[in-house]
C-alpha positions as CSV (number, residue, x, y, z in Angstrom):
1,M,60.1,-31.9,5.8
2,P,57.2,-32.8,4.1
3,S,55.5,-29.7,1.9
4,P,51.7,-27.9,2.8
5,P,49.5,-29.8,1.7
6,P,47.4,-27.7,-1.3
7,H,44.8,-24.6,-0.4
8,R,41.6,-25.7,-0.8
9,T,39.3,-23.0,-3.1
10,G,37.3,-20.8,-0.3
11,Q,39.4,-21.5,2.2
12,P,41.5,-18.4,3.4
13,Q,44.8,-18.1,2.3
14,P,46.8,-18.2,5.8
15,G,47.9,-15.7,7.0
16,A,45.1,-14.1,5.5
17,V,42.8,-11.9,7.2
18,R,39.1,-12.3,7.4
19,G,37.2,-9.7,6.5
20,S,39.6,-8.2,3.5
21,T,38.7,-5.0,1.5
22,Q,37.5,-8.2,-1.4
23,D,35.4,-9.6,0.9
24,T,33.5,-6.3,1.8
25,T,33.2,-5.5,-1.8
26,R,31.3,-8.7,-2.7
27,W,29.1,-8.5,0.1
28,F,28.6,-4.1,-0.8
29,W,27.7,-5.2,-4.6
30,R,25.8,-8.2,-3.4
31,A,23.5,-6.0,-1.3
32,L,23.5,-3.4,-4.0
33,L,21.5,-6.1,-6.2
34,A,19.2,-7.0,-4.1
35,S,18.1,-3.9,-3.1
36,A,17.5,-2.9,-6.7
37,L,15.4,-5.7,-7.6
38,L,13.4,-5.4,-4.1
39,S,12.6,-1.5,-5.5
40,L,12.1,-2.8,-8.7
41,A,9.9,-5.6,-8.1
42,I,7.7,-3.4,-5.3
43,A,7.8,-0.9,-8.6
44,G,6.5,-3.3,-10.9
45,S,4.0,-4.3,-8.9
46,L,2.7,-0.8,-7.7
47,W,2.6,-0.3,-11.3
48,W,0.7,-3.1,-12.2
49,V,-2.0,-2.2,-9.6
50,L,-2.8,1.5,-10.0
51,L,-1.1,2.1,-13.2
52,S,-1.4,-0.5,-16.0
53,P,-4.1,-1.1,-18.6
54,F,-3.6,-5.1,-17.8
55,G,-4.1,-5.1,-13.9
56,P,-7.3,-5.4,-11.4
57,Q,-9.4,-3.2,-13.3
58,P,-13.0,-2.2,-11.0
59,P,-15.9,-2.5,-11.9
60,D,-18.3,0.6,-12.5
61,G,-19.4,2.6,-9.7
62,P,-23.1,2.4,-8.1
63,P,-25.9,3.4,-10.0
64,G,-27.5,6.9,-9.1
65,V,-24.2,8.3,-8.3
66,D,-23.1,11.5,-10.5
67,V,-18.8,11.5,-10.6
68,A,-19.3,15.1,-11.9
69,E,-20.2,16.1,-7.8
70,P,-17.3,15.6,-5.7
71,Q,-17.4,12.3,-3.7
72,R,-16.9,12.2,0.2
73,V,-14.4,9.2,0.9
74,F,-14.3,7.9,5.1
75,V,-9.9,6.4,5.0
76,Y,-8.8,4.6,8.2
77,G,-5.4,2.7,7.1
78,T,-2.7,3.0,4.3
79,L,-5.1,6.2,2.9
80,R,-4.4,8.4,5.8
81,R,-0.9,8.8,5.1
82,P,-0.5,11.6,3.0
83,W,2.8,9.7,0.6
84,V,0.4,6.9,0.1
85,R,-2.8,9.2,-0.9
86,Q,0.2,11.6,-3.2
87,F,1.2,7.9,-5.1
88,V,-2.7,6.8,-5.5
89,L,-4.6,10.2,-6.5
90,G,-1.5,12.3,-7.2
91,R,-2.2,15.0,-4.3
92,R,-2.2,14.5,-1.3
93,G,-5.7,16.0,-1.2
94,E,-7.1,18.5,1.4
95,T,-8.5,15.9,4.8
96,Q,-9.9,16.2,8.7
97,P,-10.6,13.9,11.5
98,A,-13.9,12.4,10.8
99,L,-15.4,8.8,13.1
100,L,-17.3,6.3,11.6
101,P,-19.8,5.0,14.5
102,D,-21.0,1.7,15.4
103,H,-17.6,0.5,13.6
104,R,-14.3,-1.4,15.0
105,R,-12.0,-1.5,13.1
106,V,-9.7,-5.0,13.0
107,G,-7.1,-5.2,10.7
108,L,-7.4,-4.0,7.6
109,D,-11.7,-3.6,7.8
110,V,-14.2,-2.0,9.4
111,H,-16.7,-3.8,11.6
112,P,-20.6,-3.0,12.6
113,Q,-20.1,-2.6,16.5
114,P,-23.3,-0.5,18.3
115,G,-21.6,1.9,20.8
116,T,-18.3,1.9,19.1
117,A,-16.0,4.7,17.0
118,T,-14.0,4.4,14.3
119,P,-11.4,7.2,13.8
120,G,-10.1,8.0,10.2
121,L,-9.8,10.7,7.9
122,L,-12.8,12.4,5.1
123,L,-11.5,13.4,1.8
124,E,-13.0,14.6,-1.1
125,V,-12.3,12.9,-4.1
126,S,-13.1,13.7,-7.7
127,G,-14.8,11.0,-10.1
128,A,-11.6,9.9,-11.4
129,E,-9.9,10.2,-8.2
130,L,-12.5,7.7,-7.3
131,R,-12.0,5.6,-9.9
132,R,-8.0,5.1,-8.9
133,L,-9.5,4.8,-5.2
134,D,-11.4,1.9,-6.3
135,R,-8.3,0.4,-8.0
136,Y,-6.0,0.5,-5.3
137,E,-8.2,-1.1,-2.7
138,R,-9.4,-3.7,-5.6
139,V,-13.1,-3.2,-5.4
140,G,-14.6,-6.1,-6.5
141,R,-11.7,-8.0,-5.3
142,R,-10.7,-7.7,-2.4
143,Y,-13.3,-4.4,-1.0
144,R,-16.5,-3.0,-2.0
145,R,-17.5,0.6,-1.3
146,C,-20.1,1.2,0.7
147,L,-21.9,3.9,2.0
148,L,-22.4,5.0,5.6
149,P,-23.2,8.1,7.6
150,L,-20.3,9.4,9.6
151,A,-20.8,11.0,13.1
152,D,-21.5,14.7,12.0
153,G,-24.2,13.2,9.7
154,T,-22.8,13.2,6.4
155,R,-22.7,10.3,4.3
156,A,-19.2,9.5,2.5
157,W,-17.8,6.1,0.8
158,V,-16.1,3.9,3.1
159,Y,-14.2,0.7,1.9
160,R,-15.0,-2.2,3.5
161,R,-12.9,-6.0,2.8
162,L,-15.6,-8.6,1.1
163,R,-16.4,-11.9,3.1
């Protein structure tokens, strides 16, 4: 009787059960490594953008703005989430609902459009926190900060995409 052909590497042994403990363990460690690398990449990019002295630095604010005074900022995107504000500012901050009249939200921006209003939140920040928001929004590279009137008549900073 002829002998069975030699077994090739990577192929299951005759009679072996698929999904063995060895396969499960190998899958677990690969998934754990991928998760760790992804987490490290996210943390590194957030550090680069928000805290690194080498990352993007916002330009100086507009002339005539007294950064010693609290500044009002209207937020309509990711900064509406308390955990994002906690991460960027170091605090969640007190917010109140606000409307930006005659503007419509389009993706990550607001566009002027008479007769519409964009809902969001109004928050007060210090001059140092305003610089952190500028860095988060990448002022001068991705957004610009504009002083616009809100529905209640107050004026607040609004981040708008550069075109």
